[in-house]
Each structure stands twice: as C-alpha cells, then as structure tokens.
C-alpha positions as CSV (number, residue, x, y, z in Angstrom):
1,X,-11.5,9.6,-10.1
2,X,-12.4,7.8,-13.3
3,X,-13.1,11.1,-15.1
4,X,-9.2,11.8,-15.0
5,X,-7.0,11.0,-17.6
6,X,-4.5,9.2,-15.1
7,X,-7.3,7.3,-14.1
8,X,-6.1,3.5,-14.8
9,X,-8.0,0.7,-13.5
10,X,-6.0,-1.3,-10.7
11,X,-3.8,1.4,-10.0
12,X,-3.7,2.5,-6.0
13,X,-2.3,6.0,-7.1
14,X,-4.2,7.7,-10.2
15,X,-2.8,10.8,-9.9
16,X,0.6,9.9,-9.9
17,X,0.0,7.1,-12.2
18,X,3.2,4.8,-14.2
19,X,2.9,1.9,-16.1
20,X,5.3,0.0,-14.8
21,X,3.5,-1.3,-11.3
22,X,2.7,-4.5,-9.7
23,X,0.1,-4.2,-7.1
24,X,0.6,-6.8,-4.2
25,X,-2.9,-6.9,-2.3
26,X,-5.1,-9.9,-2.0
27,X,-4.5,-12.9,-0.1
28,X,-1.7,-13.1,2.4
29,X,0.1,-15.3,4.9
30,X,-0.7,-13.9,8.3
31,X,-0.5,-14.9,12.1
32,X,-0.7,-13.2,15.5
33,X,2.8,-13.0,17.4
34,X,1.1,-12.5,20.9
35,X,4.3,-13.8,23.1
36,X,6.6,-11.6,20.2
37,X,9.1,-14.4,19.4
38,X,8.9,-13.7,15.6
39,X,12.1,-11.8,15.5
40,X,14.5,-14.4,17.4
41,X,12.7,-16.8,15.5
42,X,13.5,-15.2,12.6
43,X,10.2,-15.2,10.6
44,X,11.3,-13.0,8.0
45,X,13.6,-16.0,7.0
46,X,11.5,-18.9,7.6
47,X,7.7,-17.9,8.1
48,X,5.6,-20.5,10.1
49,X,3.8,-22.7,8.2
50,X,0.8,-22.8,10.7
51,X,-0.7,-19.3,9.8
52,X,-3.7,-17.5,8.9
53,X,-4.9,-16.2,5.8
54,X,-5.8,-12.1,5.3
55,X,-6.9,-9.7,2.6
56,X,-4.7,-7.2,1.9
57,X,-5.5,-4.1,2.1
58,X,-8.5,-4.7,5.3
59,X,-7.2,-4.7,8.6
60,X,-7.7,-7.5,10.7
61,X,-10.4,-6.4,12.6
62,X,-12.5,-6.2,9.4
63,X,-15.0,-9.0,7.9
64,X,-13.6,-8.6,4.1
65,X,-9.6,-9.6,5.7
66,X,-11.4,-12.8,5.9
67,X,-10.3,-12.5,9.8
68,X,-12.6,-10.4,11.3
69,X,-10.9,-10.7,15.0
70,X,-12.3,-7.9,17.2
71,X,-9.5,-9.0,20.1
72,X,-6.4,-6.8,21.2
73,X,-3.1,-8.8,18.6
74,X,0.2,-6.0,19.4
75,X,2.1,-8.1,16.9
76,X,1.5,-9.1,13.5
77,X,2.9,-10.8,10.8
78,X,2.9,-10.8,6.8
79,X,4.0,-12.6,4.4
80,X,3.2,-12.9,0.1
81,X,5.5,-14.7,-2.3
82,X,5.3,-13.2,-5.9
83,X,6.8,-13.3,-9.3
84,X,9.0,-10.8,-10.7
85,X,11.3,-9.8,-13.3
86,X,12.5,-5.9,-13.1
87,X,13.4,-4.1,-16.1
88,X,14.2,-1.3,-14.6
89,X,17.2,-0.5,-12.4
90,X,15.3,1.2,-9.5
91,X,12.0,-0.6,-7.9
92,X,10.0,0.8,-5.1
93,X,8.0,-0.5,-2.9
94,X,4.6,1.6,-1.6
95,X,2.5,0.8,0.9
96,X,0.0,3.4,1.4
97,X,-1.7,2.9,5.5
98,X,0.0,0.7,8.3
99,X,-0.3,1.2,11.8
100,X,1.6,1.8,13.9
101,X,5.5,0.9,13.5
102,X,6.1,-1.2,10.4
103,X,8.6,-3.4,9.7
104,X,9.8,-4.7,6.0
105,X,11.8,-7.9,4.8
106,X,12.8,-8.5,1.3
107,X,14.3,-12.3,0.7
108,X,15.3,-12.5,4.1
109,X,16.9,-9.0,3.9
110,X,15.6,-6.0,6.1
111,X,14.5,-3.5,4.0
112,X,13.6,-0.3,6.7
113,X,10.7,0.5,8.9
114,X,8.3,3.3,9.1
115,X,6.5,4.8,12.8
116,X,3.1,5.9,12.1
117,X,-0.4,5.0,11.2
118,X,-1.6,7.6,8.7
119,X,0.6,8.2,6.1
120,X,1.9,6.1,3.2
121,X,5.7,5.3,2.4
122,X,8.1,3.9,-0.2
123,X,11.1,1.8,0.8
124,X,14.0,1.2,-2.1
125,X,14.1,-2.6,-2.9
126,X,16.0,-3.2,-6.2
127,X,18.9,-4.6,-4.4
128,X,17.1,-7.6,-2.4
129,X,14.6,-8.6,-5.7
130,X,15.4,-12.1,-7.5
131,X,14.4,-12.9,-10.6
132,X,11.5,-15.4,-9.8
133,X,10.0,-16.0,-6.8
134,X,10.4,-13.1,-3.6
135,X,9.0,-13.3,-0.4
136,X,7.7,-10.3,0.9
137,X,7.4,-10.1,5.1
138,X,6.0,-7.7,6.9
139,X,5.8,-6.9,10.5
140,X,4.0,-4.6,12.2
141,X,3.2,-3.6,16.1
142,X,0.4,-1.9,17.4
143,X,-0.9,-1.2,21.1
144,X,-3.2,0.6,22.8
145,X,-0.6,3.0,24.6
146,X,-1.9,6.3,25.1
147,X,1.7,7.6,24.7
148,X,1.1,6.4,21.3
149,X,0.2,9.1,18.8
150,X,-3.4,8.2,17.3
151,X,-6.4,10.0,15.7
152,X,-9.6,8.3,16.5
153,X,-8.4,4.8,17.4
154,X,-9.2,3.5,21.1
155,X,-6.3,3.3,23.8
156,X,-9.4,2.0,26.2
157,X,-10.5,-1.7,26.3
158,X,-13.4,-1.1,23.6
159,X,-14.0,1.4,21.4
160,X,-15.8,4.3,22.8
161,X,-17.6,7.6,21.9
162,X,-17.3,6.3,17.8
163,X,-19.6,3.7,16.3
164,X,-16.4,1.4,14.5
165,X,-14.2,-0.8,15.9
166,X,-10.1,0.0,16.0
167,X,-8.1,-0.4,13.0
168,X,-4.6,-2.5,13.3
169,X,-1.8,-3.2,10.8
170,X,-1.7,-3.1,7.3
171,X,-5.2,-1.1,6.2
172,X,-3.7,0.6,2.4
173,X,-2.5,-0.8,-0.9
174,X,0.9,-2.1,-1.1
175,X,2.6,-2.4,-4.9
176,X,5.8,-2.3,-6.6
177,X,7.0,0.6,-8.9
178,X,9.5,0.6,-11.4
179,X,11.3,3.9,-12.0
180,X,13.7,5.5,-13.9
181,X,16.3,7.2,-11.4
182,X,15.3,10.7,-13.0
183,X,11.5,10.5,-11.6
184,X,9.3,12.7,-9.6
185,X,8.9,11.1,-5.5
186,X,5.7,13.3,-5.0
187,X,3.9,17.0,-6.1
188,X,1.0,18.8,-4.9
189,X,-1.2,21.3,-7.1
190,X,-2.3,24.4,-5.5
191,X,-5.1,26.3,-7.5
192,X,-4.8,30.4,-7.1
193,X,-8.2,31.0,-8.7
194,X,-8.1,35.0,-8.3
195,X,-4.9,34.6,-10.0
196,X,-5.9,31.9,-12.3
197,X,-2.7,30.2,-11.7
198,X,-1.8,27.1,-10.7
199,X,1.5,26.6,-8.3
200,X,3.1,22.7,-8.6
201,X,5.0,22.0,-6.0
202,X,7.4,18.5,-6.5
203,X,9.5,16.5,-4.4
204,X,12.7,14.9,-7.0
205,X,14.8,11.8,-6.7
206,X,18.3,13.1,-5.7
207,X,19.7,12.0,-9.7
208,X,17.2,14.4,-10.7
209,X,20.2,17.8,-10.6
210,X,20.8,19.0,-13.6
211,X,17.7,17.5,-15.3
212,X,14.9,19.6,-17.5
213,X,11.5,19.1,-16.9
214,X,8.1,20.5,-18.5
215,X,4.9,21.0,-17.1
216,X,1.8,21.1,-18.9
217,X,-1.4,22.3,-18.1
218,X,-4.5,21.5,-19.8
219,X,-7.8,22.4,-19.6
220,X,-11.3,21.1,-21.6
221,X,-8.5,19.0,-23.9
222,X,-6.7,22.5,-24.6
223,X,-3.2,23.1,-23.5
224,X,-3.5,26.4,-21.5
225,X,0.2,26.7,-19.8
226,X,3.4,25.3,-20.1
227,X,6.6,25.8,-18.3
228,X,10.1,24.3,-18.4
229,X,13.2,24.5,-16.0
230,X,16.3,22.9,-14.7
231,X,16.3,20.9,-11.3
232,X,19.1,22.6,-9.2
C-alpha cells in the first residue's frame, strides 16, 4: 500500500496510521513449556534464563523465526524488554495475529487474554507501563484438538491435503500505540460505485460521546466530499 497517503514505512497498519507508535517486532526471548509449568512458576514475573531467541512475527515452525522446529509444542512463552516513556494517557498494545489462546502480562501484571487464531486484538496497557524499562510476557496455547476452531491448520499428526506446515503462536505484528481519550478504534470503508457514494462505518472510544468528527474524501488530490457529525 505504498501508493496510499496513509503509508508510513515501518507502521504495521497503514490504513489506520497515527504517529505515536512503537513496533515490538524482532528478537524476543522464547521457550517451549511442554510440561505446562509456566503459570505455576510465574514465568510472567521471572522469565527463565535458559531460553531460545525467536524473531517475531514469525511462527516457531518457520525458518525466518530462527527456530524452525516442526514438532508439536502446545504451550509457548514469549518475553520482550523495551524502554518506553509515554506522552499520552492511553497506550494500546496491538497483537495482529496469535494462534490460539493468548494471555498477556506487562511488568508482572495480568493484562488480558484472547481466544482465536485469525483476528487482531488490542489491550489497554496504560496503567501497567512504567517510565524506562518494561517487560512484556505472552503465553500462547495451541493444540491439535479437533474441537478447536481452525482454518487450514491440521488436527492430525502431520499436515494433509496442503503443502505447508501448521502455524502456532505469534505470527503477526506486535506494537504499541498512543491515542487520545477520543479516538477511532476501527473503521470500514465501503464504496457504492453505482450511486457514487462511500459508506463509512466507524467504532469510537467510549469517551467520544458528544465529540464532533469530520470526514473528508479526496480523489486525485482534490476534495470531493465532506461530512461533519457528532458522536451520540
């Protein structure tokens, strides 16, 4: 999407670009928890010193992850340290893709969880961020249980009727974004060519009630439509 005005190099979501963000992709500490002891041993507070290094956002099965382990591991742990100094009150953690049950901690504090393997999700981590060094820990559970909703993932011992291997854990961008209290969470643009109209559907933050918004549509560098309304 480099031809769009909203494109900015390094931003994981060009259509929803806002300037205050931090991409957390790259090297993360990583380990397999085949005995499923990480929760009882509180890995989210003290991540084990013996670990692997994984290149997020690539699944551990893939070569570009730096691990390329094709064997099955149901429980995965990730840890990333980063320095941060927030400018705004609200900081969002975005995880674009993670398969299947994802739990998140920041500086030892439980942030939340998400179930699913194919949709992006977001947590407000504002109250858990500290000035300076922060520790983000993510636990992902995935299995071949046939009852678990899946797309083309296999539930058998080896892949079948496809030429690729399964994908587990984080396989999408992980990033932080700062927003104001009044902000757009997401939007959908639907063109109606026959009527020469553009349908805009947006989801706003709870604090947006009463705020005024303006939508400007441009074509070939020229303003072609403008609409103002209040959030009710």
